[in-house]
C-alpha positions as a Python dict, from the first residue, in 0.01 Angstrom:
ca = {
    (1, 'V'): (0, 0, 0),
    (2, 'M'): (281, 242, 89),
    (3, 'Q'): (469, 169, -235),
    (4, 'A'): (152, 229, -436),
    (5, 'F'): (109, 563, -260),
    (6, 'L'): (471, 664, -329),
    (7, 'D'): (438, 566, -696),
    (8, 'F'): (123, 773, -716),
    (9, 'R'): (291, 1075, -555),
    (10, 'E'): (587, 1046, -795),
    (11, 'T'): (355, 1040, -1096),
    (12, 'T'): (151, 1331, -958),
    (13, 'L'): (463, 1536, -885),
    (14, 'T'): (603, 1469, -1232),
    (15, 'R'): (281, 1588, -1393),
    (16, 'H'): (276, 1894, -1167),
    (17, 'Y'): (634, 1990, -1255),
    (18, 'Q'): (570, 1930, -1625),
    (19, 'H'): (269, 2161, -1610),
    (20, 'Q'): (472, 2423, -1421),
    (21, 'L'): (749, 2400, -1682),
    (22, 'E'): (505, 2458, -1967),
    (23, 'K'): (357, 2763, -1790),
    (24, 'T'): (703, 2903, -1707),
    (25, 'E'): (832, 2863, -2064),
    (26, 'A'): (518, 3025, -2207),
    (27, 'K'): (550, 3324, -1972),
    (28, 'L'): (925, 3355, -2039),
    (29, 'H'): (857, 3351, -2413),
    (30, 'I'): (620, 3650, -2383),
    (31, 'T'): (852, 3838, -2145),
    (32, 'E'): (1149, 3799, -2380),
    (33, 'G'): (937, 3931, -2666),
    (34, 'L'): (843, 4242, -2467),
    (35, 'L'): (1208, 4299, -2373),
    (36, 'T'): (1304, 4274, -2741),
    (37, 'A'): (1048, 4541, -2823),
    (38, 'L'): (1170, 4771, -2542),
    (39, 'N'): (1531, 4727, -2652),
    (40, 'N'): (1430, 4833, -3005),
    (41, 'L'): (1174, 5091, -2901),
    (42, 'D'): (1240, 5347, -3177),
    (43, 'A'): (1207, 5084, -3449),
    (44, 'V'): (888, 4947, -3291),
    (45, 'I'): (731, 5293, -3279),
    (46, 'D'): (829, 5354, -3642),
    (47, 'I'): (669, 5026, -3750),
    (48, 'L'): (348, 5108, -3563),
    (49, 'R'): (337, 5460, -3707),
    (50, 'N'): (375, 5344, -4069),
    (51, 'A'): (173, 5020, -4059),
    (52, 'P'): (-177, 5049, -4214),
    (53, 'D'): (-324, 4802, -3961),
    (54, 'G'): (-241, 4573, -3670),
    (55, 'T'): (-197, 4263, -3885),
    (56, 'T'): (70, 4431, -4096),
    (57, 'A'): (251, 4557, -3785),
    (58, 'K'): (246, 4207, -3633),
    (59, 'Q'): (392, 4050, -3949),
    (60, 'T'): (664, 4316, -3960),
    (61, 'F'): (759, 4243, -3596),
    (62, 'Q'): (790, 3872, -3674),
    (63, 'Q'): (1011, 3929, -3978),
    (64, 'R'): (1236, 4206, -3844),
    (65, 'F'): (1292, 4086, -3486),
    (66, 'D'): (1242, 3711, -3538),
    (67, 'L'): (943, 3705, -3300),
    (68, 'S'): (658, 3454, -3277),
    (69, 'E'): (293, 3537, -3334),
    (70, 'R'): (223, 3527, -2958),
    (71, 'Q'): (512, 3764, -2887),
    (72, 'S'): (393, 4004, -3156),
    (73, 'D'): (39, 4001, -3014),
    (74, 'A'): (179, 4079, -2668),
    (75, 'I'): (372, 4379, -2806),
    (76, 'L'): (59, 4516, -2972),
    (77, 'A'): (-133, 4474, -2643),
    (78, 'M'): (145, 4626, -2430),
    (79, 'P'): (25, 4936, -2235),
    (80, 'L'): (226, 5258, -2255),
    (81, 'R'): (332, 5233, -1889),
    (82, 'K'): (559, 4942, -1988),
    (83, 'L'): (780, 5198, -2163),
    (84, 'T'): (901, 5344, -1831),
    (85, 'G'): (1244, 5257, -1704),
    (86, 'M'): (1107, 5095, -1389),
    (87, 'E'): (876, 4866, -1584),
    (88, 'R'): (1163, 4769, -1817),
    (89, 'Q'): (1382, 4677, -1521),
    (90, 'G'): (1096, 4477, -1374),
    (91, 'L'): (1058, 4278, -1696),
    (92, 'A'): (1430, 4205, -1702),
    (93, 'T'): (1422, 4081, -1342),
    (94, 'E'): (1114, 3869, -1411),
    (95, 'A'): (1279, 3714, -1719),
    (96, 'E'): (1585, 3616, -1516),
    (97, 'E'): (1368, 3457, -1242),
    (98, 'L'): (1170, 3265, -1505),
    (99, 'R'): (1492, 3131, -1661),
    (100, 'Q'): (1611, 3009, -1322),
    (101, 'R'): (1275, 2843, -1252),
    (102, 'R'): (1278, 2680, -1598),
    (103, 'D'): (1626, 2540, -1542),
    (104, 'E'): (1525, 2406, -1198),
    (105, 'L'): (1214, 2233, -1336),
    (106, 'Q'): (1410, 2081, -1624),
    (107, 'R'): (1664, 1946, -1375),
    (108, 'L'): (1390, 1789, -1161),
    (109, 'L'): (1225, 1626, -1461),
    (110, 'S'): (1548, 1496, -1611),
    (111, 'D'): (1703, 1358, -1291),
    (112, 'R'): (1488, 1108, -1092),
    (113, 'R'): (1714, 1141, -789),
    (114, 'E'): (1644, 1515, -772),
    (115, 'L'): (1273, 1445, -819),
    (116, 'L'): (1271, 1202, -526),
    (117, 'K'): (1451, 1459, -309),
    (118, 'A'): (1179, 1712, -389),
    (119, 'M'): (910, 1453, -314),
    (120, 'K'): (1072, 1374, 23),
    (121, 'K'): (1076, 1744, 110),
    (122, 'E'): (709, 1775, 13),
    (123, 'L'): (608, 1471, 221),
    (124, 'K'): (788, 1614, 526),
    (125, 'A'): (594, 1937, 483),
    (126, 'L'): (268, 1741, 460),
    (127, 'K'): (359, 1545, 772),
    (128, 'K'): (428, 1866, 964),
    (129, 'K'): (98, 2020, 853),
    (130, 'F'): (-121, 1710, 893),
    (131, 'S'): (48, 1523, 1177),
    (132, 'D'): (-268, 1411, 1358),
    (133, 'P'): (-253, 1042, 1451),
    (134, 'R'): (-471, 801, 1253),
    (135, 'R'): (-820, 773, 1401),
    (136, 'T'): (-937, 480, 1192),
    (137, 'R'): (-805, 127, 1201),
    (138, 'I'): (-714, -77, 893),
    (139, 'Q'): (-881, -416, 935),
    (140, 'T'): (-889, -739, 740),
    (141, 'E'): (-1220, -901, 646),
    (142, 'A'): (-1175, -1151, 929),
    (143, 'E'): (-1113, -875, 1185),
    (144, 'R'): (-1419, -681, 1070),
    (145, 'A'): (-1637, -991, 1091),
    (146, 'E'): (-1508, -1068, 1443),
    (147, 'E'): (-1570, -712, 1563),
    (148, 'S'): (-1923, -709, 1417),
    (149, 'Q'): (-1998, -1033, 1599),
    (150, 'Q'): (-1868, -890, 1928),
    (151, 'I'): (-2086, -580, 1889),
    (152, 'E'): (-2392, -793, 1817),
    (153, 'E'): (-2320, -1001, 2128),
    (154, 'I'): (-2289, -688, 2344),
    (155, 'I'): (-2616, -552, 2208),
    (156, 'S'): (-2796, -881, 2263),
    (157, 'E'): (-2667, -894, 2622),
    (158, 'T'): (-2789, -541, 2701),
    (159, 'V'): (-3069, -563, 2955),
    (160, 'E'): (-3360, -329, 2894),
    (161, 'E'): (-3421, -141, 3217),
    (162, 'E'): (-3648, 148, 3306),
    (163, 'A'): (-3457, 464, 3384),
    (164, 'V'): (-3489, 838, 3434),
    (165, 'V'): (-3248, 1073, 3258),
    (166, 'E'): (-3173, 1419, 3401),
    (167, 'F'): (-3028, 1712, 3208),
    (168, 'T'): (-2886, 2009, 3400),
    (169, 'Q'): (-2859, 2380, 3330),
    (170, 'K'): (-2481, 2356, 3281),
    (171, 'G'): (-2511, 2077, 3026),
    (172, 'Y'): (-2457, 1767, 3242),
    (173, 'V'): (-2651, 1443, 3199),
    (174, 'R'): (-2702, 1155, 3440),
    (175, 'R'): (-2916, 843, 3465),
    (176, 'Y'): (-3100, 676, 3754),
    (177, 'S'): (-3299, 361, 3780),
    (178, 'Q'): (-3669, 427, 3829),
    (179, 'K'): (-3655, 322, 4196),
    (180, 'S'): (-3339, 520, 4271),
    (181, 'Y'): (-3493, 831, 4121),
    (182, 'Q'): (-3812, 797, 4326),
    (183, 'R'): (-3612, 759, 4649),
    (184, 'R'): (-3397, 1059, 4558),
    (185, 'Q'): (-3697, 1278, 4483),
    (186, 'A'): (-3853, 1189, 4816),
    (187, 'R'): (-3549, 1338, 4993),
    (188, 'L'): (-3552, 1667, 4803),
    (189, 'E'): (-3738, 1966, 4938),
    (190, 'A'): (-3899, 2209, 4694),
    (191, 'D'): (-3794, 2574, 4729),
    (192, 'T'): (-4078, 2795, 4598),
    (193, 'N'): (-3963, 3124, 4752),
    (194, 'P'): (-3961, 3375, 4462),
    (195, 'R'): (-3645, 3559, 4567),
    (196, 'L'): (-3315, 3571, 4386),
    (197, 'H'): (-3037, 3369, 4543),
    (198, 'D'): (-2691, 3259, 4437),
    (199, 'I'): (-2655, 2937, 4242),
    (200, 'D'): (-2482, 2685, 4467),
    (201, 'D'): (-2530, 2381, 4241),
    (202, 'D'): (-2631, 2287, 3887),
    (203, 'P'): (-3013, 2279, 3872),
    (204, 'V'): (-3197, 2017, 3669),
    (205, 'V'): (-3375, 2165, 3366),
    (206, 'Q'): (-3519, 1853, 3203),
    (207, 'V'): (-3618, 1507, 3326),
    (208, 'E'): (-3727, 1225, 3096),
    (209, 'P'): (-3833, 861, 3141),
    (210, 'A'): (-3632, 618, 2931),
    (211, 'L'): (-3526, 262, 2864),
    (212, 'T'): (-3157, 176, 2861),
    (213, 'T'): (-3194, 46, 2503),
    (214, 'Q'): (-3324, 381, 2376),
    (215, 'E'): (-3131, 681, 2244),
    (216, 'V'): (-3089, 1045, 2344),
    (217, 'L'): (-3126, 1278, 2046),
    (218, 'T'): (-2909, 1589, 2074),
    (219, 'L'): (-2925, 1895, 1848),
    (220, 'T'): (-2653, 2160, 1826),
    (221, 'R'): (-2657, 2530, 1740),
    (222, 'D'): (-2509, 2471, 1395),
    (223, 'G'): (-2808, 2252, 1301),
    (224, 'R'): (-2653, 1907, 1345),
    (225, 'A'): (-2810, 1606, 1518),
    (226, 'F'): (-2640, 1325, 1712),
    (227, 'T'): (-2765, 1030, 1916),
    (228, 'V'): (-2622, 882, 2234),
    (229, 'S'): (-2730, 551, 2386),
    (230, 'V'): (-2911, 591, 2719),
    (231, 'D'): (-2695, 305, 2843),
    (232, 'A'): (-2386, 523, 2778),
    (233, 'V'): (-2511, 793, 3018),
    (234, 'P'): (-2342, 774, 3363),
    (235, 'N'): (-2563, 574, 3598),
    (236, 'N'): (-2668, 676, 3950),
    (237, 'P'): (-2385, 921, 4036),
    (238, 'R'): (-2455, 960, 4410),
    (239, 'Q'): (-2220, 1254, 4463),
    (240, 'G'): (-2115, 1331, 4106),
    (241, 'K'): (-2282, 1555, 3853),
    (242, 'G'): (-2286, 1291, 3583),
    (243, 'A'): (-2103, 1382, 3262),
    (244, 'P'): (-2118, 1678, 3025),
    (245, 'L'): (-2352, 1569, 2747),
    (246, 'V'): (-2123, 1734, 2492),
    (247, 'N'): (-1843, 1495, 2598),
    (248, 'L'): (-2056, 1200, 2487),
    (249, 'L'): (-2080, 1344, 2134),
    (250, 'P'): (-1819, 1320, 1853),
    (251, 'G'): (-1511, 1541, 1873),
    (252, 'S'): (-1637, 1766, 1592),
    (253, 'V'): (-1890, 1923, 1832),
    (254, 'P'): (-1754, 2232, 2016),
    (255, 'P'): (-1666, 2136, 2376),
    (256, 'D'): (-1878, 2406, 2543),
    (257, 'A'): (-2220, 2322, 2685),
    (258, 'D'): (-2379, 2609, 2490),
    (259, 'A'): (-2321, 2412, 2170),
    (260, 'I'): (-2626, 2199, 2258),
    (261, 'V'): (-2969, 2351, 2199),
    (262, 'A'): (-3205, 2064, 2278),
    (263, 'Q'): (-3215, 1697, 2371),
    (264, 'L'): (-3475, 1427, 2424),
    (265, 'V'): (-3504, 1053, 2466),
    (266, 'I'): (-3645, 897, 2149),
    (267, 'R'): (-3930, 686, 2288),
    (268, 'E'): (-4163, 462, 2090),
    (269, 'D'): (-4465, 682, 2167),
    (270, 'L'): (-4294, 981, 2005),
    (271, 'L'): (-4189, 828, 1672),
    (272, 'E'): (-4497, 955, 1486),
    (273, 'H'): (-4422, 1313, 1590),
    (274, 'D'): (-4238, 1577, 1391),
    (275, 'L'): (-3950, 1793, 1505),
    (276, 'I'): (-4003, 2167, 1471),
    (277, 'L'): (-3671, 2350, 1445),
    (278, 'V'): (-3651, 2730, 1463),
    (279, 'T'): (-3346, 2957, 1431),
    (280, 'R'): (-3264, 3274, 1618),
    (281, 'K'): (-3364, 3480, 1313),
    (282, 'G'): (-3698, 3302, 1272),
    (283, 'K'): (-3630, 3039, 1005),
    (284, 'I'): (-3845, 2731, 1069),
    (285, 'K'): (-3840, 2369, 955),
    (286, 'R'): (-4050, 2057, 1011),
    (287, 'A'): (-3888, 1712, 993),
    (288, 'P'): (-4009, 1362, 1096),
    (289, 'L'): (-3856, 1242, 1422),
    (290, 'Q'): (-3810, 895, 1269),
    (291, 'E'): (-3533, 1036, 1046),
    (292, 'F'): (-3318, 1092, 1355),
    (293, 'T'): (-3300, 734, 1486),
    (294, 'N'): (-2999, 502, 1454),
    (295, 'L'): (-2761, 778, 1346),
    (296, 'T'): (-2395, 704, 1280),
    (297, 'G'): (-2119, 863, 1485),
    (298, 'R'): (-2095, 1144, 1229),
    (299, 'G'): (-2455, 1247, 1299),
    (300, 'L'): (-2648, 1432, 1030),
    (301, 'T'): (-2753, 1782, 931),
    (302, 'A'): (-3097, 1846, 1078),
    (303, 'M'): (-3127, 2200, 942),
    (304, 'K'): (-2911, 2419, 722),
    (305, 'V'): (-2815, 2728, 924),
    (306, 'K'): (-2666, 3035, 757),
    (307, 'D'): (-2371, 3233, 892),
    (308, 'G'): (-2483, 3481, 1157),
    (309, 'D'): (-2777, 3263, 1257),
    (310, 'E'): (-2812, 2959, 1484),
    (311, 'L'): (-3060, 2691, 1579),
    (312, 'A'): (-3230, 2822, 1894),
    (313, 'Y'): (-3554, 2632, 1964),
    (314, 'V'): (-3672, 2276, 1906),
    (315, 'T'): (-4006, 2120, 1995),
    (316, 'L'): (-4215, 1815, 1908),
    (317, 'A'): (-4550, 1849, 1732),
    (318, 'E'): (-4819, 1661, 1542),
    (319, 'L'): (-5052, 1755, 1258),
    (320, 'G'): (-5342, 1947, 1408),
    (321, 'D'): (-5133, 2121, 1673),
    (322, 'D'): (-5072, 2496, 1667),
    (323, 'L'): (-4737, 2667, 1708),
    (324, 'V'): (-4674, 3003, 1877),
    (325, 'L'): (-4359, 3200, 1797),
    (326, 'G'): (-4256, 3502, 2003),
    (327, 'T'): (-4008, 3781, 1931),
    (328, 'T'): (-3798, 3985, 2171),
    (329, 'G'): (-4019, 4280, 2078),
    (330, 'G'): (-4318, 4111, 2245),
    (331, 'R'): (-4503, 4001, 1929),
    (332, 'L'): (-4664, 3656, 1913),
    (333, 'L'): (-4774, 3461, 1605),
    (334, 'R'): (-5000, 3155, 1625),
    (335, 'F'): (-5046, 2929, 1323),
    (336, 'P'): (-5152, 2566, 1263),
    (337, 'I'): (-4900, 2294, 1190),
    (338, 'D'): (-5016, 2148, 859),
    (339, 'D'): (-4886, 2092, 507),
    (340, 'D'): (-5015, 2430, 391),
    (341, 'N'): (-4829, 2631, 655),
    (342, 'L'): (-4528, 2410, 716),
    (343, 'Q'): (-4439, 2122, 485),
    (344, 'V'): (-4201, 1843, 579),
    (345, 'M'): (-3861, 1932, 434),
    (346, 'G'): (-3539, 1750, 352),
    (347, 'R'): (-3236, 1748, 581),
    (348, 'A'): (-3034, 2005, 387),
    (349, 'A'): (-3319, 2257, 371),
    (350, 'Q'): (-3308, 2582, 566),
    (351, 'G'): (-3683, 2632, 588),
    (352, 'P'): (-3904, 2939, 532),
    (353, 'Q'): (-3948, 3240, 760),
    (354, 'G'): (-4170, 3156, 1057),
    (355, 'I'): (-4252, 3512, 1167),
    (356, 'R'): (-4157, 3848, 1024),
    (357, 'M'): (-3886, 4006, 1238),
    (358, 'G'): (-3790, 4367, 1303),
    (359, 'K'): (-3431, 4476, 1241),
    (360, 'T'): (-3341, 4458, 1610),
    (361, 'E'): (-3557, 4156, 1697),
    (362, 'T'): (-3465, 3792, 1746),
    (363, 'L'): (-3678, 3495, 1842),
    (364, 'A'): (-3765, 3473, 2213),
    (365, 'G'): (-3951, 3142, 2220),
    (366, 'C'): (-4142, 2866, 2045),
    (367, 'V'): (-4433, 2676, 2203),
    (368, 'R'): (-4644, 2386, 2081),
    (369, 'V'): (-5017, 2439, 2147),
    (370, 'Q'): (-5257, 2145, 2182),
    (371, 'S'): (-5551, 2325, 2345),
    (372, 'S'): (-5681, 2683, 2324),
    (373, 'K'): (-5768, 2660, 2694),
    (374, 'D'): (-5400, 2657, 2789),
    (375, 'C'): (-5193, 2961, 2883),
    (376, 'L'): (-4851, 3090, 2786),
    (377, 'L'): (-4594, 3233, 3025),
    (378, 'L'): (-4412, 3545, 2905),
    (379, 'V'): (-4109, 3680, 3094),
    (380, 'S'): (-3900, 3989, 3019),
    (381, 'A'): (-3534, 4066, 3084),
    (382, 'A'): (-3630, 4313, 3359),
    (383, 'G'): (-3823, 4046, 3553),
    (384, 'Y'): (-4178, 4128, 3439),
    (385, 'A'): (-4411, 3838, 3360),
    (386, 'K'): (-4769, 3742, 3284),
    (387, 'R'): (-4979, 3442, 3186),
    (388, 'L'): (-5153, 3488, 2851),
    (389, 'P'): (-5459, 3276, 2757),
    (390, 'I'): (-5394, 3117, 2418),
    (391, 'E'): (-5756, 3165, 2315),
    (392, 'G'): (-5679, 3538, 2299),
    (393, 'L'): (-5436, 3481, 2010),
    (394, 'R'): (-5597, 3466, 1667),
    (395, 'V'): (-5485, 3188, 1432),
    (396, 'A'): (-5291, 3336, 1139),
    (397, 'K'): (-5060, 3213, 864),
    (398, 'R'): (-4696, 3128, 897),
    (399, 'G'): (-4479, 3424, 799),
    (400, 'D'): (-4720, 3691, 927),
    (401, 'I'): (-4607, 3972, 1156),
    (402, 'G'): (-4805, 3852, 1459),
    (403, 'T'): (-4971, 4068, 1726),
    (404, 'Q'): (-4822, 4274, 2010),
    (405, 'S'): (-4889, 4065, 2321),
    (406, 'F'): (-4650, 4202, 2587),
    (407, 'Q'): (-4654, 4563, 2705),
    (408, 'F'): (-4314, 4678, 2832),
    (409, 'S'): (-4290, 4910, 3132),
    (410, 'L'): (-3927, 4994, 3048),
    (411, 'K'): (-3817, 5107, 2702),
    (412, 'S'): (-3498, 4903, 2724),
    (413, 'D'): (-3683, 4585, 2821),
    (414, 'R'): (-3733, 4286, 2591),
    (415, 'L'): (-3903, 3948, 2598),
    (416, 'V'): (-3661, 3668, 2688),
    (417, 'A'): (-3888, 3369, 2745),
    (418, 'L'): (-4205, 3218, 2602),
    (419, 'L'): (-4310, 2880, 2740),
    (420, 'P'): (-4620, 2683, 2846),
    (421, 'A'): (-4779, 2797, 3173),
    (422, 'V'): (-4855, 2457, 3325),
    (423, 'P'): (-5071, 2458, 3642),
    (424, 'N'): (-4910, 2334, 3964),
    (425, 'E'): (-4563, 2367, 3815),
    (426, 'S'): (-4283, 2611, 3886),
    (427, 'V'): (-4035, 2789, 3664),
    (428, 'T'): (-3677, 2886, 3743),
    (429, 'L'): (-3542, 3223, 3631),
    (430, 'F'): (-3168, 3255, 3563),
    (431, 'T'): (-2996, 3594, 3556),
    (432, 'S'): (-2679, 3731, 3400),
    (433, 'A'): (-2527, 3746, 3751),
    (434, 'D'): (-2566, 3367, 3799),
    (435, 'R'): (-2861, 3402, 4037),
    (436, 'T'): (-3190, 3214, 4025),
    (437, 'A'): (-3547, 3252, 4145),
    (438, 'V'): (-3810, 2978, 4156),
    (439, 'I'): (-4160, 3105, 4072),
    (440, 'P'): (-4483, 2901, 4101),
    (441, 'T'): (-4656, 2933, 3764),
    (442, 'D'): (-4996, 2981, 3928),
    (443, 'S'): (-4866, 3291, 4110),
    (444, 'V'): (-4807, 3479, 3783),
    (445, 'P'): (-5101, 3712, 3701),
    (446, 'R'): (-5328, 3612, 3412),
    (447, 'Q'): (-5369, 3895, 3159),
    (448, 'G'): (-5483, 3943, 2799),
    (449, 'R'): (-5269, 4070, 2513),
    (450, 'T'): (-5305, 4432, 2618),
    (451, 'G'): (-5290, 4362, 2991),
    (452, 'E'): (-4992, 4479, 3196),
    (453, 'S'): (-4741, 4237, 3345),
    (454, 'D'): (-4624, 4220, 3707),
    (455, 'R'): (-4264, 4244, 3818),
    (456, 'L'): (-4195, 3913, 3990),
    (457, 'V'): (-3825, 3973, 4059),
    (458, 'K'): (-3613, 4287, 4050),
    (459, 'P'): (-3261, 4226, 3918),
    (460, 'N'): (-2975, 4442, 4037),
    (461, 'K'): (-2838, 4725, 3825),
    (462, 'G'): (-2687, 4582, 3508),
    (463, 'E'): (-2838, 4239, 3579),
    (464, 'T'): (-3103, 4085, 3353),
    (465, 'V'): (-3308, 3767, 3333),
    (466, 'T'): (-3145, 3554, 3063),
    (467, 'Q'): (-3323, 3218, 3075),
    (468, 'V'): (-3641, 3062, 3213),
    (469, 'I'): (-3698, 2687, 3238),
    (470, 'R'): (-3984, 2470, 3362),
    (471, 'T'): (-3926, 2263, 3675),
    (472, 'G'): (-4147, 1990, 3810),
    (473, 'A'): (-4276, 1655, 3697),
    (474, 'I'): (-4118, 1411, 3452),
    (475, 'D'): (-4115, 1557, 3101),
    (476, 'N'): (-4400, 1466, 2864),
    (477, 'G'): (-4205, 1484, 2543),
    (478, 'D'): (-4114, 1851, 2508),
    (479, 'L'): (-3750, 1919, 2429),
    (480, 'G'): (-3518, 2120, 2649),
    (481, 'S'): (-3488, 2415, 2415),
    (482, 'E'): (-3343, 2742, 2533),
    (483, 'D'): (-3618, 2972, 2663),
}
């Protein structure tokens, strides 16, 4: 194999040098013609002045100065600035460099030993530039068959167990058996005091039931999707945090927790659902969840994301559901999920615009709606919030501008979170100063689109609410998108 590679490189290098020699000789030929004209400038000007046309002048150049047709054409096309002394000196220098390069290439092509020296130098340069160790293994057919059999045996020996998977605010993931999780929850005390306090741990932002034979689907900001086996998630870490979910993904994923936008366990009861993916600038796409099972280690592109944009929100939905999109300017748009508003698209597609955005606006949230009797929770950066009945939002078409649904008390304020207002649940507010406040959802005032919001928490000067997540019961299939 190595000898075949070296033979190939020698052939490639020979062709490359031959091509370079032809280009060098052609350029030298033209340069020498121009120098001939400059060295006989008075005669050239006289020929041009007396020739009736360009063809006659070209023929005269060829006969009088023993030039080729290409050299004569170059003289006729030569701009007047070439007549300056500096330009003439530059041509002379260029001609000398071209002669040296021609001689060097001829030596390499005529002497195989010199060619091999050049190839050795090139290979050393390639080694220095691409010196990463091999990541793949070269296997024989027998080795591949043996490894496949071992993998099948491991899979067949995997015991399917019920589990609960927790995802934390800092991007960690951990797994518990169903019984261990129930005992752990019984020991925890709920803190529902709506005051800001310092973060002393890494709060859980998403909890999902799972089987150890199932997979965790993970989506990243650049629109890629990866799967991780539930069995690969650290089990029952009594004192530990678990493991960063990003560390369980391939090395091509950026190592920071912010690279991950959403994750969920792919359960059997969810396979008929669609994924709704929305970018920060409001592009939206619908794709079947079934397309994201049994992915290879390389993952796949879930949504094409342009430069300057990023995947920001992901949710599950079915035909017949509605979707509500909210902007940082406080506008909400509700539209049905159907083939007229949002068709299923291929993996490489970017998707259409979900809601029209102002120049300074970005998307603040995306919520799946299954009943008009439900409410939405809207929270601003300054700590204002309200519950908005969904029935107060008219159903429109995807791509519309939406309706103003949050009235700001401060001009500098903006909407930072839009999520379901689930009764008997709490939400946790995170601030830019790494403080949190736990708010019972039922304590947030219920108001219409034009109704004012209440200030639930008052951040310090320069501090803002940056994220709001639901806390409470085991997840029902929503993804842990950024809110």
